[in-house]
RODO-2510 file (C-alpha; in nm, 4 decimals, decimal comma):
residues 564
     n   res          X          Y          Z
     1     x    -0,6627     1,8427     3,1546
     2     x    -0,3116     2,0149     3,2743
     3     x    -0,2118     2,2716     3,0514
     4     x    -0,3683     2,1546     2,7466
     5     x    -0,2838     1,7879     2,7805
     6     x    -0,5669     1,5550     2,7793
     7     x    -0,5980     1,1644     2,8100
     8     x    -0,8411     0,8958     2,6942
     9     x    -0,8588     0,5395     2,7463
    10     x    -0,7425     0,2725     2,4805
    11     x    -1,1166     0,2557     2,3902
    12     x    -1,2032     0,6162     2,3556
    13     x    -1,3596     0,6971     2,0443
    14     x    -1,4342     1,0048     1,8236
    15     x    -1,7280     1,1008     2,0483
    16     x    -1,5543     1,0894     2,3296
    17     x    -1,3158     1,3084     2,2368
    18     x    -1,6341     1,5645     2,1225
    19     x    -1,7888     1,5190     2,4456
    20     x    -1,4773     1,6040     2,6784
    21     x    -1,3342     1,8534     2,4610
    22     x    -1,6542     2,0715     2,3759
    23     x    -1,7049     2,1865     2,7058
    24     x    -1,3523     2,3415     2,7331
    25     x    -1,3595     2,4817     2,3471
    26     x    -1,0470     2,2988     2,2751
    27     x    -0,9462     1,9617     2,0371
    28     x    -0,7000     1,7356     1,8708
    29     x    -0,7322     1,6598     1,5214
    30     x    -0,9838     1,4365     1,4944
    31     x    -1,1941     1,2387     1,2897
    32     x    -1,5711     1,2506     1,1435
    33     x    -1,7237     0,9515     1,2440
    34     x    -1,8248     0,8747     1,5748
    35     x    -1,7438     0,4785     1,6400
    36     x    -1,4046     0,5499     1,5098
    37     x    -1,1619     0,4759     1,7913
    38     x    -0,8951     0,7318     1,9171
    39     x    -0,6282     0,4185     1,9259
    40     x    -0,6725     0,3012     1,5539
    41     x    -0,6339     0,6738     1,4220
    42     x    -0,3587     0,8151     1,6076
    43     x    -0,1304     0,4867     1,5663
    44     x    -0,1846     0,5028     1,1858
    45     x    -0,1234     0,9227     1,1500
    46     x    -0,4740     1,0367     1,2161
    47     x    -0,5838     1,3143     0,9493
    48     x    -0,8490     1,5504     0,9934
    49     x    -0,9970     1,8968     0,8678
    50     x    -0,7080     2,0905     1,1353
    51     x    -0,3925     1,8542     1,0162
    52     x    -0,2882     2,1324     0,8062
    53     x    -0,2944     2,3872     1,0961
    54     x    -0,2359     2,1425     1,3844
    55     x    -0,0578     1,8406     1,2341
    56     x    -0,1786     1,4555     1,2393
    57     x    -0,3024     1,3361     1,5516
    58     x     0,0009     1,1891     1,6470
    59     x     0,1777     1,4829     1,6274
    60     x    -0,0254     1,5747     1,9249
    61     x     0,0082     1,2651     2,0943
    62     x     0,2976     1,2700     2,3881
    63     x     0,2859     0,9842     2,5878
    64     x     0,0919     0,6695     2,5794
    65     x     0,0986     0,3355     2,7651
    66     x     0,1535     0,0086     2,6375
    67     x     0,1159    -0,3773     2,7457
    68     x     0,4152    -0,5345     2,5356
    69     x     0,4409    -0,9174     2,4160
    70     x     0,6203    -0,9521     2,7357
    71     x     0,3433    -0,8801     2,9122
    72     x     0,4726    -0,5750     3,1213
    73     x     0,2906    -0,2422     3,0753
    74     x     0,5629     0,0264     3,0007
    75     x     0,5369     0,4243     2,9589
    76     x     0,6418     0,5436     2,5829
    77     x     0,7318     0,8816     2,5687
    78     x     1,0398     1,1155     2,4103
    79     x     1,2100     1,0174     2,7189
    80     x     1,0545     0,6857     2,7935
    81     x     1,1266     0,3785     2,5411
    82     x     1,1451     0,6532     2,2856
    83     x     1,2235     0,4221     1,9818
    84     x     0,8807     0,2737     2,0705
    85     x     0,7087     0,5858     2,0817
    86     x     0,8204     0,6870     1,7724
    87     x     0,6789     0,3208     1,6231
    88     x     0,3541     0,4364     1,8007
    89     x     0,3429     0,7700     1,5611
    90     x     0,2179     0,6476     1,2458
    91     x     0,3318     0,2689     1,2816
    92     x    -0,0077     0,1225     1,2302
    93     x    -0,2202     0,0188     1,4972
    94     x    -0,2286    -0,3470     1,6778
    95     x     0,1934    -0,3831     1,5575
    96     x     0,3407    -0,3800     1,8847
    97     x     0,1330    -0,4091     2,1626
    98     x    -0,1482    -0,2931     2,2832
    99     x    -0,2061     0,0714     2,3593
   100     x    -0,3898     0,0868     2,6632
   101     x    -0,4044     0,4922     2,7175
   102     x    -0,2953     0,7926     2,4896
   103     x    -0,2009     1,1256     2,6326
   104     x    -0,2386     1,4327     2,4101
   105     x    -0,1391     1,8141     2,3992
   106     x    -0,4732     1,9607     2,2685
   107     x    -0,5444     2,3152     2,1034
   108     x    -0,7975     2,5821     2,1756
   109     x    -1,0779     2,6367     1,9488
   110     x    -1,3111     2,9141     1,8567
   111     x    -1,4918     3,0627     1,5493
   112     x    -1,4829     2,9076     1,2025
   113     x    -1,6235     2,8819     0,8664
   114     x    -1,7529     2,5946     0,7514
   115     x    -1,8696     2,4882     0,4339
   116     x    -2,0307     2,2073     0,2263
   117     x    -2,0391     2,3036    -0,1473
   118     x    -2,1805     2,0439    -0,4938
   119     x    -2,1411     2,1298    -0,8385
   120     x    -2,3544     1,8944    -1,0883
   121     x    -2,2452     2,0862    -1,3870
   122     x    -1,8641     2,1944    -1,5349
   123     x    -1,7384     1,8743    -1,3852
   124     x    -1,4233     1,8746    -1,6766
   125     x    -1,3225     2,2086    -1,5733
   126     x    -1,4041     2,2790    -1,1736
   127     x    -1,1996     1,9152    -1,0733
   128     x    -0,8394     2,0554    -1,2003
   129     x    -0,9335     2,3991    -1,1008
   130     x    -0,9686     2,3049    -0,7746
   131     x    -0,6689     2,0199    -0,7734
   132     x    -0,4701     2,3394    -0,8740
   133     x    -0,5990     2,5425    -0,6302
   134     x    -0,6375     2,4043    -0,3088
   135     x    -0,3176     2,3215    -0,2552
   136     x    -0,2407     2,7084    -0,2865
   137     x    -0,4446     2,8053     0,0066
   138     x    -0,3975     2,8872     0,3700
   139     x    -0,2786     2,6252     0,6163
   140     x    -0,5957     2,7201     0,8040
   141     x    -0,8354     2,5855     0,5566
   142     x    -0,8881     2,2075     0,5651
   143     x    -1,0984     2,0150     0,3319
   144     x    -1,1945     1,6988     0,1351
   145     x    -1,3077     1,7383    -0,2442
   146     x    -1,5197     1,4561    -0,3480
   147     x    -1,5906     1,3087    -0,6876
   148     x    -1,9085     1,0989    -0,7887
   149     x    -2,0543     0,9989    -1,1287
   150     x    -2,2933     1,3147    -1,1116
   151     x    -2,1792     1,5425    -0,8634
   152     x    -1,8020     1,7187    -0,6971
   153     x    -1,8544     1,7789    -0,3604
   154     x    -1,6286     2,0190    -0,1386
   155     x    -1,6119     2,0141     0,2366
   156     x    -1,4533     2,1832     0,4973
   157     x    -1,3197     2,4527     0,7644
   158     x    -1,1000     2,7598     0,7391
   159     x    -1,0268     2,9082     1,0809
   160     x    -1,1224     3,2907     0,9036
   161     x    -1,4908     3,4925     0,7701
   162     x    -1,7221     3,3640     0,5166
   163     x    -1,5708     3,6446     0,3087
   164     x    -1,2085     3,5055     0,3014
   165     x    -1,3449     3,1755     0,2164
   166     x    -1,5838     3,3267    -0,0897
   167     x    -1,2272     3,5051    -0,1937
   168     x    -1,0633     3,2304    -0,2188
   169     x    -1,3080     2,9865    -0,3871
   170     x    -1,3607     3,2607    -0,6339
   171     x    -1,1724     3,1101    -0,9312
   172     x    -1,4063     2,7803    -0,8844
   173     x    -1,7572     2,9794    -0,8264
   174     x    -1,6366     3,1783    -1,1460
   175     x    -1,6621     2,8720    -1,3948
   176     x    -1,9569     2,7783    -1,2054
   177     x    -2,1587     2,8765    -0,9041
   178     x    -2,2671     2,5214    -0,7036
   179     x    -2,5925     2,3572    -0,6928
   180     x    -2,5593     2,2922    -0,3102
   181     x    -2,4679     2,5381    -0,1158
   182     x    -2,3954     2,5452     0,2985
   183     x    -2,1493     2,7975     0,4470
   184     x    -2,1858     2,9440     0,7638
   185     x    -1,9654     3,0607     1,0950
   186     x    -2,0059     2,8725     1,3992
   187     x    -1,7895     2,7394     1,7051
   188     x    -1,5910     2,4904     1,6097
   189     x    -1,7686     2,2503     1,8202
   190     x    -2,1065     2,3093     1,6774
   191     x    -1,9658     2,2715     1,2944
   192     x    -1,8271     1,9498     1,3552
   193     x    -2,1968     1,8918     1,3557
   194     x    -2,2310     1,9796     0,9667
   195     x    -1,8845     1,7997     0,8956
   196     x    -1,9796     1,4379     1,0866
   197     x    -1,9988     1,1610     0,8761
   198     x    -2,2582     0,9210     0,8854
   199     x    -2,1577     0,5510     0,9464
   200     x    -2,3797     0,2522     0,8241
   201     x    -2,2970    -0,1412     0,7563
   202     x    -2,2459    -0,1462     0,4100
   203     x    -1,9627    -0,3582     0,2279
   204     x    -1,6797    -0,1078     0,1112
   205     x    -1,3483    -0,1263    -0,0358
   206     x    -1,1031     0,1963    -0,0564
   207     x    -0,7682     0,1978    -0,1936
   208     x    -0,5313     0,5138    -0,1444
   209     x    -0,3010     0,6633    -0,3002
   210     x    -0,0652     0,9722    -0,1818
   211     x     0,0194     1,2578    -0,4072
   212     x     0,2835     1,4116    -0,3877
   213     x     0,2757     1,7107    -0,6860
   214     x    -0,0290     1,8484    -0,8021
   215     x    -0,2410     1,6352    -1,0013
   216     x    -0,2496     1,7275    -1,4136
   217     x    -0,5277     1,7652    -1,5835
   218     x    -0,4852     1,4298    -1,7239
   219     x    -0,5177     1,2870    -1,3954
   220     x    -0,8065     1,5335    -1,3526
   221     x    -0,9612     1,3560    -1,6835
   222     x    -0,8711     1,0084    -1,5775
   223     x    -1,0833     1,0200    -1,2859
   224     x    -1,4117     1,1529    -1,4258
   225     x    -1,3527     0,8496    -1,7248
   226     x    -1,3631     0,5980    -1,4790
   227     x    -1,6350     0,7723    -1,2814
   228     x    -1,8472     0,7948    -1,5505
   229     x    -1,7983     0,4130    -1,6081
   230     x    -1,8226     0,2877    -1,3077
   231     x    -2,0644    -0,0343    -1,3350
   232     x    -2,2556     0,0599    -1,0497
   233     x    -2,3804    -0,1317    -0,7194
   234     x    -2,6599    -0,0608    -0,4930
   235     x    -2,4664     0,1631    -0,2704
   236     x    -2,1984     0,3987    -0,4363
   237     x    -1,8392     0,4897    -0,5719
   238     x    -1,6480     0,7884    -0,4845
   239     x    -1,2645     0,9716    -0,5759
   240     x    -1,2014     1,1836    -0,2988
   241     x    -0,8800     1,4146    -0,1728
   242     x    -0,8006     1,5123     0,1149
   243     x    -0,5691     1,8052     0,1679
   244     x    -0,2842     1,7741     0,2875
   245     x     0,0519     2,0239     0,3833
   246     x     0,1049     2,2746     0,6467
   247     x     0,2354     2,1334     0,9788
   248     x     0,2205     1,7915     0,8220
   249     x     0,4833     1,8487     0,5897
   250     x     0,6968     2,0841     0,8760
   251     x     0,7593     1,7467     1,0396
   252     x     1,0418     1,5335     0,8518
   253     x     0,9632     1,1526     0,6920
   254     x     1,2029     1,0165     0,9479
   255     x     1,0887     1,1803     1,2957
   256     x     0,7521     0,9598     1,3178
   257     x     0,6553     0,6451     1,1465
   258     x     0,3954     0,8216     0,9729
   259     x     0,6432     0,8582     0,6652
   260     x     0,4268     1,0691     0,3978
   261     x     0,4722     1,4224     0,4971
   262     x     0,5715     1,5880     0,2196
   263     x     0,2243     1,4896     0,0231
   264     x    -0,0007     1,7240    -0,0652
   265     x    -0,2884     1,5578    -0,0588
   266     x    -0,4287     1,2048    -0,0117
   267     x    -0,6483     1,0158    -0,3132
   268     x    -0,8712     0,7415    -0,2770
   269     x    -1,1227     0,5406    -0,4728
   270     x    -1,4267     0,4208    -0,2183
   271     x    -1,6175     0,1469    -0,3270
   272     x    -1,9746     0,0410    -0,1569
   273     x    -2,2097    -0,2292    -0,2206
   274     x    -2,4847    -0,4210    -0,0217
   275     x    -2,5799    -0,7167     0,0514
   276     x    -2,8272    -0,7219    -0,2736
   277     x    -2,5525    -0,7038    -0,5234
   278     x    -2,4527    -1,0604    -0,6181
   279     x    -2,1211    -1,1885    -0,6384
   280     x    -2,0972    -1,0907    -1,0391
   281     x    -2,1920    -0,7604    -0,9930
   282     x    -1,9218    -0,7274    -0,7051
   283     x    -1,6735    -0,8835    -0,8951
   284     x    -1,7178    -0,5893    -1,1749
   285     x    -1,6939    -0,3427    -0,9410
   286     x    -1,3906    -0,5025    -0,8063
   287     x    -1,2277    -0,5330    -1,1330
   288     x    -1,2841    -0,1628    -1,2180
   289     x    -1,1718    -0,0583    -0,8979
   290     x    -0,8331    -0,1916    -0,9133
   291     x    -0,8233    -0,0474    -1,2783
   292     x    -0,8759     0,2982    -1,1459
   293     x    -0,6264     0,2459    -0,9156
   294     x    -0,3553     0,0969    -1,1438
   295     x    -0,4836     0,4320    -1,3600
   296     x    -0,3816     0,7029    -1,1009
   297     x    -0,0590     0,5545    -0,9766
   298     x     0,1706     0,7881    -1,2811
   299     x    -0,0003     1,0683    -1,1280
   300     x    -0,0095     0,9958    -0,7662
   301     x     0,2616     0,7697    -0,6097
   302     x     0,2786     0,3720    -0,4437
   303     x     0,2575     0,5536    -0,1500
   304     x    -0,0867     0,4979     0,0787
   305     x    -0,2634     0,5987     0,3843
   306     x    -0,1790     0,2818     0,6489
   307     x    -0,5558     0,3328     0,8389
   308     x    -0,7492     0,2667     0,4957
   309     x    -0,6840    -0,0790     0,5166
   310     x    -0,6723    -0,1957     0,1167
   311     x    -0,7018    -0,6161     0,0835
   312     x    -0,5757    -0,5987    -0,2902
   313     x    -0,2245    -0,3734    -0,1549
   314     x    -0,0009    -0,6785    -0,2594
   315     x     0,3401    -0,4269    -0,1550
   316     x     0,1403    -0,2984     0,1299
   317     x     0,4260    -0,2572     0,4383
   318     x     0,6386    -0,0446     0,1787
   319     x     0,2801     0,1391     0,0771
   320     x     0,2255     0,2252     0,4055
   321     x     0,5808     0,2703     0,5787
   322     x     0,8005     0,3726     0,3038
   323     x     1,1518     0,4340     0,4008
   324     x     1,0720     0,3802     0,7329
   325     x     0,9888     0,0181     0,7250
   326     x     1,3340    -0,0734     0,8443
   327     x     1,3434     0,0564     1,1450
   328     x     0,9751    -0,0301     1,2279
   329     x     1,1073    -0,4029     1,1892
   330     x     1,4233    -0,3629     1,3931
   331     x     1,1475    -0,2106     1,6197
   332     x     0,9183    -0,5004     1,5796
   333     x     1,1942    -0,7803     1,6387
   334     x     1,2762    -0,5614     1,9366
   335     x     0,9176    -0,5642     2,1247
   336     x     0,7653    -0,8821     1,9575
   337     x     1,0326    -1,1036     1,8574
   338     x     0,7680    -1,3733     1,8235
   339     x     0,5221    -1,1800     1,6391
   340     x     0,2622    -1,2217     1,8912
   341     x     0,0563    -0,9155     1,7486
   342     x    -0,0341    -0,9826     1,4047
   343     x    -0,3011    -0,9704     1,1739
   344     x    -0,3211    -0,9654     0,7330
   345     x    -0,1623    -0,6473     0,6946
   346     x     0,0529    -0,6082     1,0396
   347     x     0,4315    -0,5052     1,0232
   348     x     0,6582    -0,8486     1,1163
   349     x     0,9749    -0,9001     1,2640
   350     x     1,2606    -0,9844     0,9604
   351     x     1,2932    -1,3468     1,1188
   352     x     1,1876    -1,6902     1,0116
   353     x     0,9889    -1,8574     1,2324
   354     x     1,0714    -2,2189     1,3373
   355     x     0,7539    -2,3708     1,2040
   356     x     0,7572    -2,1472     0,8682
   357     x     1,0579    -2,2272     0,8005
   358     x     1,0710    -2,6217     0,9047
   359     x     0,7558    -2,6678     0,6256
   360     x     0,8311    -2,4712     0,3772
   361     x     1,1843    -2,6534     0,3963
   362     x     1,0474    -2,9928     0,3926
   363     x     0,8241    -2,8720     0,0657
   364     x     1,1050    -2,7465    -0,1044
   365     x     1,3295    -3,0709    -0,0491
   366     x     1,0870    -3,2990    -0,1110
   367     x     0,9919    -3,1712    -0,4653
   368     x     1,3589    -3,1451    -0,5434
   369     x     1,4891    -3,4957    -0,5667
   370     x     1,6041    -3,5891    -0,8891
   371     x     1,5124    -3,9585    -0,7626
   372     x     1,2790    -3,9130    -0,4743
   373     x     0,9251    -4,0580    -0,3682
   374     x     0,6210    -4,1198    -0,6574
   375     x     0,4109    -3,8288    -0,6847
   376     x     0,1686    -4,0452    -0,3984
   377     x     0,4541    -4,0498    -0,1064
   378     x     0,4951    -3,6646    -0,2382
   379     x     0,1252    -3,5908    -0,1104
   380     x     0,1425    -3,8149     0,1683
   381     x     0,4181    -3,6384     0,3205
   382     x     0,2627    -3,2703     0,1919
   383     x    -0,1091    -3,4190     0,3646
   384     x     0,0905    -3,4391     0,6594
   385     x     0,2079    -3,1374     0,6618
   386     x    -0,1482    -3,0060     0,6169
   387     x    -0,1629    -2,9288     0,2380
   388     x    -0,3502    -3,0554     0,0084
   389     x    -0,3953    -2,8505    -0,3007
   390     x    -0,3082    -3,0605    -0,5949
   391     x    -0,0048    -3,0621    -0,7341
   392     x     0,0356    -3,3674    -0,9655
   393     x     0,2206    -3,3492    -1,2665
   394     x     0,5143    -3,0601    -1,1578
   395     x     0,8904    -3,1554    -1,1559
   396     x     0,9364    -2,8153    -0,9925
   397     x     1,2975    -2,7942    -0,8117
   398     x     1,5134    -2,9927    -1,0901
   399     x     1,8247    -2,8946    -0,9996
   400     x     1,6946    -2,6450    -0,7771
   401     x     2,0122    -2,6166    -0,5492
   402     x     2,2554    -2,5362    -0,8849
   403     x     2,0069    -2,2557    -0,9495
   404     x     1,9683    -2,1216    -0,6292
   405     x     2,3740    -2,1188    -0,6618
   406     x     2,3433    -1,9571    -0,9866
   407     x     2,1311    -1,6289    -0,8615
   408     x     2,3306    -1,6320    -0,5489
   409     x     2,6171    -1,5583    -0,7462
   410     x     2,4690    -1,2398    -0,9007
   411     x     2,5563    -1,0534    -0,5285
   412     x     2,1735    -0,9115    -0,5891
   413     x     2,0681    -0,7475    -0,2490
   414     x     1,7395    -0,7870    -0,1980
   415     x     1,6568    -0,6356     0,0968
   416     x     1,3365    -0,4462     0,1025
   417     x     1,3456    -0,4779    -0,2139
   418     x     1,0192    -0,5711    -0,4319
   419     x     1,1165    -0,8739    -0,6530
   420     x     0,9265    -1,0390    -0,9918
   421     x     1,0034    -1,3630    -1,0297
   422     x     0,8956    -1,4387    -1,3777
   423     x     0,9395    -1,8247    -1,4689
   424     x     1,1588    -2,1334    -1,2874
   425     x     1,1493    -2,3095    -1,0059
   426     x     0,9083    -2,0235    -0,8687
   427     x     0,8400    -2,1266    -0,5586
   428     x     1,1572    -2,2728    -0,4063
   429     x     1,3930    -1,9869    -0,5642
   430     x     1,1137    -1,7578    -0,4012
   431     x     1,0917    -1,9527    -0,1067
   432     x     1,4540    -1,9245    -0,0687
   433     x     1,4972    -1,5190    -0,1786
   434     x     1,2771    -1,4590     0,1150
   435     x     1,5242    -1,5433     0,3437
   436     x     1,7130    -1,2236     0,2146
   437     x     1,4620    -0,9888     0,3458
   438     x     1,2586    -0,8822     0,0412
   439     x     0,9445    -0,6578     0,1127
   440     x     0,6948    -0,8053    -0,1439
   441     x     0,7407    -1,1259    -0,4053
   442     x     0,5274    -1,1744    -0,7416
   443     x     0,6202    -1,4800    -0,9152
   444     x     0,4794    -1,5475    -1,2441
   445     x     0,4799    -1,8653    -1,4357
   446     x     0,2644    -2,0464    -1,6761
   447     x     0,2537    -2,3935    -1,5602
   448     x    -0,0583    -2,4644    -1,3193
   449     x     0,1435    -2,7774    -1,1404
   450     x     0,3948    -2,5603    -1,0962
   451     x     0,2273    -2,2346    -0,9307
   452     x     0,0363    -2,5012    -0,7193
   453     x     0,3603    -2,6378    -0,5847
   454     x     0,4653    -2,2498    -0,5883
   455     x     0,1661    -2,1737    -0,3317
   456     x     0,2282    -2,4590    -0,0889
   457     x     0,6009    -2,3970    -0,0732
   458     x     0,5305    -2,0169    -0,0069
   459     x     0,2196    -2,0552     0,2458
   460     x     0,5202    -2,0996     0,4890
   461     x     0,6786    -1,7924     0,4879
   462     x     0,5029    -1,4810     0,6011
   463     x     0,6750    -1,1959     0,3582
   464     x     0,3731    -1,0715     0,1648
   465     x     0,3865    -1,2219    -0,1803
   466     x     0,1705    -1,2848    -0,4946
   467     x     0,1172    -1,5529    -0,7689
   468     x    -0,0312    -1,5675    -1,0657
   469     x    -0,0923    -1,7879    -1,3626
   470     x     0,0109    -1,6429    -1,6851
   471     x     0,1829    -1,7585    -2,0016
   472     x     0,4553    -1,5280    -2,0599
   473     x     0,4534    -1,4847    -2,4124
   474     x     0,0563    -1,3325    -2,3879
   475     x     0,1411    -0,9534    -2,3880
   476     x    -0,1739    -0,8684    -2,3130
   477     x    -0,2546    -1,1045    -2,0299
   478     x     0,0888    -0,9974    -1,8937
   479     x    -0,0379    -0,6842    -1,8413
   480     x    -0,2922    -0,7005    -1,6824
   481     x    -0,1162    -0,8912    -1,3812
   482     x     0,2037    -0,7398    -1,3681
   483     x     0,1949    -0,4215    -1,0696
   484     x     0,3616    -0,0945    -1,1615
   485     x     0,6851    -0,1614    -1,0881
   486     x     1,0067    -0,3421    -0,8889
   487     x     1,2758    -0,3134    -0,7173
   488     x     1,4742    -0,6147    -0,8875
   489     x     1,2984    -0,8071    -1,1865
   490     x     1,4568    -1,1769    -1,2558
   491     x     1,3524    -1,3799    -1,5530
   492     x     1,5451    -1,6874    -1,5239
   493     x     1,5358    -1,9786    -1,8378
   494     x     1,2857    -1,8488    -1,9599
   495     x     1,3349    -1,6739    -2,2606
   496     x     1,5277    -1,9323    -2,4810
   497     x     1,1407    -2,1519    -2,4484
   498     x     0,9387    -1,8345    -2,5476
   499     x     1,1513    -1,7524    -2,8568
   500     x     1,1980    -2,1330    -2,9352
   501     x     0,8133    -2,1810    -2,9008
   502     x     0,6722    -1,8265    -3,0543
   503     x     0,9800    -1,6496    -3,2183
   504     x     1,2109    -1,4048    -3,1747
   505     x     0,9761    -1,1067    -3,2285
   506     x     0,7014    -1,2674    -2,9236
   507     x     1,0274    -1,2894    -2,6882
   508     x     1,1726    -0,9531    -2,7330
   509     x     0,8548    -0,8447    -2,6721
   510     x     0,8297    -0,9999    -2,3329
   511     x     1,1512    -0,8902    -2,2366
   512     x     1,1102    -0,5006    -2,2908
   513     x     0,7837    -0,5411    -2,1597
   514     x     0,9526    -0,6782    -1,8044
   515     x     1,2272    -0,4111    -1,8484
   516     x     0,9566    -0,1476    -1,8458
   517     x     0,8498    -0,2561    -1,4834
   518     x     1,2381    -0,2826    -1,3636
   519     x     1,3318     0,0225    -1,1269
   520     x     1,6461    -0,1001    -0,9978
   521     x     1,8017    -0,4288    -1,1464
   522     x     1,7773    -0,7051    -1,3591
   523     x     1,8678    -1,0630    -1,3801
   524     x     1,8193    -1,2964    -1,7186
   525     x     1,9822    -1,6093    -1,7161
   526     x     1,9869    -1,8235    -1,9948
   527     x     2,1897    -1,9716    -2,2764
   528     x     2,4961    -1,8291    -2,4054
   529     x     2,3415    -1,8361    -2,7888
   530     x     2,0647    -1,6116    -2,6479
   531     x     2,3064    -1,3244    -2,4826
   532     x     2,3304    -1,1058    -2,7535
   533     x     1,9523    -1,0448    -2,8046
   534     x     1,9054    -1,0226    -2,4209
   535     x     2,1549    -0,7683    -2,4343
   536     x     2,0269    -0,5661    -2,7463
   537     x     1,6779    -0,5524    -2,5807
   538     x     1,7987    -0,4560    -2,2533
   539     x     1,9435    -0,1772    -2,3255
   540     x     1,7604    -0,0766    -2,4988
   541     x     1,5120     0,0069    -2,2451
   542     x     1,7523     0,1516    -2,0218
   543     x     1,9243    -0,0727    -1,8565
   544     x     2,2994    -0,0929    -1,8310
   545     x     2,4740    -0,4058    -1,8705
   546     x     2,6433    -0,4434    -1,5383
   547     x     2,8199    -0,7768    -1,5060
   548     x     2,7895    -1,1862    -1,6246
   549     x     2,8379    -1,4858    -1,4267
   550     x     2,8550    -1,8398    -1,5553
   551     x     2,7317    -2,1349    -1,4121
   552     x     2,9946    -2,4125    -1,2845
   553     x     2,7511    -2,7129    -1,3756
   554     x     2,5295    -2,5906    -1,6316
   555     x     2,5957    -2,3903    -1,9674
   556     x     2,3823    -2,1179    -1,8470
   557     x     2,4978    -1,7374    -1,7978
   558     x     2,3234    -1,4814    -1,5224
   559     x     2,3988    -1,1635    -1,6980
   560     x     2,2828    -0,8365    -1,4627
   561     x     2,1362    -0,4962    -1,5860
   562     x     2,0818    -0,1694    -1,3717
   563     x     1,8726     0,0831    -1,4740
   564     x     2,0637     0,4021    -1,5758
***
């Protein structure tokens, strides 16, 4: 160690940090699980109880060595390869290369007050009071607030005295004295023994959201309501809040790849189960978790913590990296253009791989032929390409080239945007739209053969996407599958079909439902006689009619609306 700097190998874990820094009374912002790797922690940002006073783990990293996709060992710091160094400070592990070492600037530690408080009564008053109080406390306090169906727990540390801690938390004590109270004044590393978290081999699914403002009373009620209707497993379900702000927020969101700088807190729901829980139990709990996650969006944000990897998050790149995503993609393209370092939730270079391009194009072309081979011939081609899902009966693709040309004539910028594609050639059009750089596509249609074909086509692309089978006239089902919001919504040649089959009221309800989820641009394609109704509904939903384009080959108009 030189002047407070410390180094570790790429395989170091929290246990190594504890053992190495304890004797010299220094620390970095670290986690509480001994087995967690330092690399994963720092590359995704790195939260901990010291973050409000000293910043994230990545803020204390001053250098890293990384083996790139080209097989080169490069040094990254503020002077050498600064773009890759920027990406390694919050851009996520496993995206840009193999990090083999890290150097940090540590900080001195001394005596502190550690606490663990638990309440089983007055939860309806305590939770909103705690969420109002804790963000106002000094940066010397770091904590996690946890809620279960039966208890509220506050765990953390204060660089200060026990008397100061009690004064800070007096508003909570006035509501009710905790049934469990552990408050001790200890040396920093002895205190970490109380704060450390046990590890186990449980099955788990954690979903997170950052909150950039105080969570209102309605949000607290939502938390408690969902906890109280937890379906139950052989393990547990916990809602938790990690207090942020302070030194974390003192760094600009674009200064490092970690974009969530200005958040007041990180919230998460952690669902755990065991091998004793059957599939039906797990399914009920996953449905509960998904509903809980959606219900908290109005009180939090669409941003999530990249170190809490969430397999159910659809627009994960934007959720993890926000406005820093485009720069991360460019750095990925520079250092790993062929996407050697990849996994399910990795950053990707914005380019089409040769195989994906070839497969997707062949599938799209096959289904686009007005007088193409019979269905068994199409299936034979798909089988030769490695596809096997049944697609009998689909008429996807007629006439898709003209429909694509009509859509592109709307001159909408898809780059970095989330897109809802509702009906009409969802597979082929969504495939073509992926070439325009959206961050996520959600395709919905009421035809199972169409969706089966779309799944085949979209297997060839790396753009995050989701496909759902839903009758667009079924409002209840539609509400359950839609994301909270999309940058772009396109409803192509569907309105008139719903109007003819179910009537004007149902068609208008569909249009209004999709308009509710539109943040920026709405594209509606229809025949001329339906234009007045569409304009009336969308303008009533706060969208401004911007322009109209007509197809040179079809009696179809495309209307473009912008959110006012």
